[in-house]
Structure formats: C-alpha cells, structure tokens
C-alpha positions as CSV (number, residue, x, y, z in Angstrom):
1,M,-0.8,5.3,57.3
2,Q,-3.3,2.6,57.9
3,E,-6.1,5.3,57.7
4,E,-5.0,6.0,54.1
5,R,-5.3,2.3,53.0
6,S,-8.5,1.6,54.7
7,S,-11.9,2.2,53.2
8,P,-14.2,5.4,53.9
9,A,-16.6,3.4,56.2
10,V,-13.7,2.1,58.4
11,R,-12.2,5.7,58.6
12,G,-15.6,7.1,59.7
13,A,-16.1,4.3,62.4
14,V,-12.6,5.1,63.8
15,R,-13.3,8.7,64.1
16,G,-16.8,8.3,65.5
17,E,-15.1,5.9,68.0
18,L,-12.4,8.4,68.9
19,L,-15.2,11.4,69.3
20,E,-17.2,9.1,71.6
21,R,-14.1,8.5,73.7
22,L,-13.6,12.1,74.1
23,K,-17.1,12.9,75.0
24,A,-17.0,10.2,77.7
25,L,-13.8,11.5,79.0
26,E,-15.5,14.9,79.1
27,S,-18.4,13.7,81.0
28,E,-16.4,11.9,83.5
29,Q,-13.7,14.6,84.2
30,T,-15.7,17.6,85.5
31,A,-13.6,17.4,88.5
32,G,-10.9,20.0,87.7
33,S,-9.3,22.3,85.2
34,L,-6.3,20.1,84.8
35,A,-8.6,17.6,83.5
36,E,-10.4,20.0,81.3
37,L,-7.0,21.3,80.0
38,A,-5.9,17.7,79.4
39,Y,-9.1,16.9,77.4
40,R,-8.6,20.3,75.4
41,R,-5.3,19.3,74.4
42,A,-6.2,15.8,73.6
43,R,-9.0,17.1,71.5
44,E,-6.7,19.6,70.0
45,A,-4.2,16.6,69.1
46,L,-6.9,14.5,67.7
47,E,-8.2,17.3,65.4
48,K,-4.7,18.0,64.5
49,A,-4.2,14.2,63.9
50,L,-7.4,14.2,61.8
51,E,-6.2,16.9,59.7
52,E,-3.0,15.6,59.4
53,A,-4.4,12.4,58.2
54,R,-6.7,14.2,55.6
55,S,-3.7,16.0,54.6
56,I,-1.6,12.9,53.9
57,R,-4.6,11.1,52.4
58,L,-5.3,14.1,50.1
59,Q,-1.4,14.1,49.3
60,A,-1.6,10.3,48.5
61,I,-4.5,10.7,46.3
62,E,-2.5,13.6,44.7
63,D,0.5,11.4,44.2
64,A,-1.6,8.6,42.8
65,R,-3.2,10.8,40.1
66,A,0.2,12.4,39.4
67,T,1.8,9.0,38.8
68,R,-1.5,7.8,36.7
69,E,-0.9,11.1,34.8
70,R,2.7,10.2,34.1
71,E,1.9,6.9,33.3
72,L,-0.8,8.1,30.8
73,G,1.4,10.6,29.6
74,S,4.2,8.0,28.8
75,L,1.8,5.6,27.3
76,M,0.4,8.1,25.0
77,E,4.2,9.2,24.0
78,S,4.6,5.3,23.4
79,L,1.6,5.1,21.4
80,R,2.5,8.4,19.6
81,A,5.8,6.7,18.6
82,L,4.2,3.5,17.5
83,R,1.9,5.5,15.4
84,Q,4.8,7.7,13.7
85,S,6.8,4.3,13.3
86,A,3.6,2.6,11.5
87,E,3.3,5.8,9.5
88,R,6.9,5.9,8.3
89,Q,6.7,2.1,7.4
90,I,3.6,2.9,5.2
91,E,5.2,5.7,3.6
92,A,8.3,3.2,2.7
93,L,5.9,0.6,1.6
94,L,4.1,3.2,-0.6
95,R,7.4,4.4,-2.0
96,T,8.7,0.9,-2.6
97,A,5.1,0.2,-4.5
98,E,5.4,3.4,-6.7
99,L,9.1,2.4,-7.5
100,E,7.9,-1.1,-8.4
101,A,5.0,0.2,-10.4
102,E,7.3,2.7,-12.3
103,R,9.8,-0.1,-13.0
104,T,7.0,-2.3,-14.2
105,R,5.6,0.3,-16.2
106,Q,9.0,1.1,-17.8
107,E,9.6,-2.8,-18.4
108,A,6.1,-2.8,-20.2
109,Q,7.0,0.2,-22.4
110,N,10.3,-1.2,-23.5
111,E,8.8,-4.7,-24.1
112,A,6.2,-3.0,-26.3
113,R,8.8,-0.8,-28.0
114,R,10.7,-3.9,-28.5
115,A,7.7,-5.8,-30.0
116,I,6.8,-2.8,-32.3
117,E,10.4,-2.5,-33.4
118,E,10.6,-6.3,-34.3
119,A,7.1,-6.2,-35.9
120,N,8.3,-3.3,-38.1
121,R,11.3,-5.2,-39.1
122,E,9.3,-8.2,-39.9
123,V,7.0,-6.0,-41.8
124,T,10.1,-4.6,-43.7
125,L,11.2,-7.9,-44.5
126,L,8.0,-9.1,-45.8
127,K,7.5,-6.2,-48.0
128,E,11.1,-6.8,-49.2
129,E,10.1,-10.3,-49.8
130,A,6.8,-9.5,-51.6
131,A,8.6,-6.9,-53.7
132,D,11.2,-9.5,-54.5
133,V,8.6,-12.2,-55.4
134,R,6.5,-9.5,-57.5
135,R,9.8,-8.7,-59.3
136,T,10.6,-12.4,-59.8
137,A,7.1,-13.1,-61.0
138,Q,7.1,-9.9,-63.4
139,E,10.4,-10.9,-64.8
140,R,9.3,-14.6,-65.2
141,L,6.1,-13.3,-67.0
142,E,8.2,-11.1,-69.2
143,E,10.4,-14.1,-69.9
144,M,7.4,-16.3,-70.5
145,E,6.0,-13.5,-72.8
146,R,9.2,-13.0,-74.7
147,L,9.6,-17.1,-75.1
148,E,6.0,-17.2,-76.2
149,A,6.5,-14.6,-78.7
150,E,9.7,-16.0,-80.0
151,F,7.8,-19.6,-80.3
152,N,5.0,-17.9,-82.0
153,A,7.3,-16.0,-84.3
154,L,9.1,-19.5,-85.0
155,L,6.1,-21.4,-85.6
156,A,4.7,-18.5,-87.8
157,R,7.8,-19.0,-89.9
158,I,7.4,-22.4,-90.1
159,A,3.7,-22.4,-91.0
160,H,4.5,-19.8,-93.7
161,R,7.2,-22.3,-95.1
162,L,4.7,-25.2,-94.7
163,G,2.0,-22.9,-96.5
164,V,-0.4,-22.4,-93.7
165,P,-2.0,-19.0,-94.6
166,E,-3.8,-18.3,-91.4
167,R,-2.4,-17.4,-88.3
168,P,-4.3,-18.4,-85.1
169,E,-6.0,-15.7,-83.1
170,G,-3.8,-16.0,-79.8
171,G,-0.9,-17.1,-81.1
172,W,0.4,-20.7,-82.0
173,L,1.4,-21.8,-78.4
174,R,-2.0,-21.0,-77.1
175,R,-3.8,-23.0,-79.8
176,L,-1.5,-26.0,-79.1
177,T,-2.0,-25.7,-75.5
178,R,-5.4,-24.8,-75.8
179,R,-5.4,-21.8,-73.5
180,R,-7.5,-19.0,-74.0
C-alpha cells in the first residue's frame, strides 16, 4: 500500500535495495542446498510481491482513471443539463418577447385605426359644417339679392313718381352705398 502512494524514484530505490539484499544473501549462502532453496523461495516471494504490487498499482491507477471518467461524465451531464435549461429559458424569453411584440403591434394598429376613424369623423363633421356654412351663406346671399332687388324696385317706383327718368346702372342701392 505504501508503495502505491510513494513516488517512482522511491519505489525504484526500494526495489534496488531488495535485489541487493538478495544478491548479498546469494553470495553468503553457498553452503548448502537448503540455503539455495530458501533463497529461491525468497526470490520467488519477492518477485511475486513485486508483481502483486505492480498489479495493485495498475488497479489503483485504473480505479483512479475510472473515478475521473465518472466524475467527468457527471460534470458533462451537469453541463448538458445547464445548457438545456439555459436554452429553455432563452426560448421562453423569445416567446415572451414575440408575444409582447405582437401585443404592442396590435395596440399600435388599434390606436392607428381609432385615430383614422376619429379623423374621418372630424372630416365628416367639418364637411357637414362647411356645407352648412356654404348653404347658409348662399341663403343669405339670395336673401340679400332679393332684398336688394326689392329695394331697387321700391326706389325705382319712388324715383319714377318723383320724375327721375334714369335708373343707375348697378341699381339704386349700389349707387347710394357707392359699391361697384
């Protein structure tokens, strides 16, 4: 376990030291086959321990990689969820903006329609008033011409009774008021 946590330089130094001890044992124990057997068994045990340590180290590296992959996958899923949430919020804002724009457009059209209708009513009223004023002016002009004609006829009779033979060109009223 400690070898898993130690750096590669420390692991290499420990391995080298163990091999040196084995070699030292090998040179010291030339005396018997029992010593050789013990040496071989120790060497096999050491190799087995080193192989197991390598295996444990590789497993720990694989576990760490798998853990990082799971964390990265979880992070990516979280980011994907955030992105989808942001996209939904953007779509909702766009729909809201479109609805607001449509409402504003409808209000503007309604206001324009009301303004046109009001202007048309005012134009109609002004036309009616102008027609009334024109009709009234025409009636007054006709009344004035009638009164002037009656006045001229009356003055012509008076002038004829008085013996004034000539009648003025525009009529008596115009001559008296000096209008042309």
